[in-house]
C-alpha positions, 0 to 999 in steps of 0.5 A: 385814567389818563391812559384810558382817556387817550385810548378813547380819543384816538378811537374817535379820531380812527372812526371819523376818518372813514366818515369823512372819506366817505363823504368826500367820495359821495360829493365827488360822485354827485359832482361828476354825475352832474358835470357829465349830465350837464356836458350831455345837455350842452352837447344836445342844445349846442348841435340843435338847429335852434343855434343854426345861423340863419341871419347876418346883420351888418353895420357899417358896410351893407354891401359886404357879402358874409353869407357864408356864415349862414347855416353854421352853428353859432357856437362853432364860429371863432369870432375872432378868427372870423374878424381877422379873416374878414379884415383882409378882404376889406383894408378900408376898415380899421376894425371889424367886430363879430358877436353872437345874437342868440339863438341864430343871428350874427352881428357884424359891425365895420368901422371905417378908416378915417384918412388924414391925407392922400398919397399921390403915386401912380393913383391916389391912395389914402392913408390914416393917423396910424400910417396904414394905407387904403383905397379911396372910396369910389364916392371920393375925388382926389380933390377932396379937402385932404392934404396930398403927400408927394415925393414918395414915387421912388420910395413906395412901390406897388403899396398893398391896402391895409399895410403899414410902411415904415418909411422915413419920409412917410413918417415925417409927413404924418408927424407933420400932420399930427403937429399941424393938428395940434396947432390951433391957427393951422387948423384954419390954414390947412395944409394943402400939400406936403413934399417929402421927396427930400426929408432934409428939406421937406415942405408944406404948402398952405393956401393963404386966401381965396383971392390969392393965386398959389400957396405959401411954402413953408420949408420944415426939414426933418427935425424939431417939427413941433417947435417949428410948427409953433414958430409957423403959428407965431409968424402967421399971427403976427404977420396975418395981414401981410402973409399973402405977400410971402413967397416961402418961410424957411424954418430949417436954420436957427432963425426963420428966413422969409422971402417976399414975392417982390424978392426981398427978404427979411 
């Protein structure tokens, strides 16, 4: 009896195998047919005139001419590549994003670079906090309320807008500006000029008051900038009433050196 039972079980398994295999093939054929049909529908819809770009909507820089995108199929436009290509022609913008608005519109947003300083070379250039150099806008003036970096004339030749230059003196100037921004008192006493012609004796110039001719010079050097900014902030706070009588402060040594306008030192 046991032997007969085993034979029946074996025959049942043999019957199930072709049934399962048949179902698998059936569903595979159905899935493939649906896939082919959807692909056909997609190609018809994708190539339809409905999805031809008819309008370019721009935010941030209305004068940008992006009309070359019109007439193209909205699905055929590589948004990332187009963003990179456009950015080469508009270095004054830190980011350019493209997005599709179906069925026939491309939205382009220009994100303007924010200058943290100007660089004085054969002409004035702007620089952002990441170190990218770009042109000053035509509506802006070199006398705008931004610090001016000097001393790079022999280190930065023919700068190309949209490029970041890894120059020691330029990096030092940006570091000084970053640390000054973090120091509360120096948000009030804004830096007017940075001289980085020699990194070891770099200086910043701070206007003290409207009725005082000339700026306070602070010699910083090239190292430990954060600590020196903290020391400078302390000196300004402690000597606030007498600061207009100081010719320069030298922070390159272990102890600050203060030279007064009357040539006395302390």
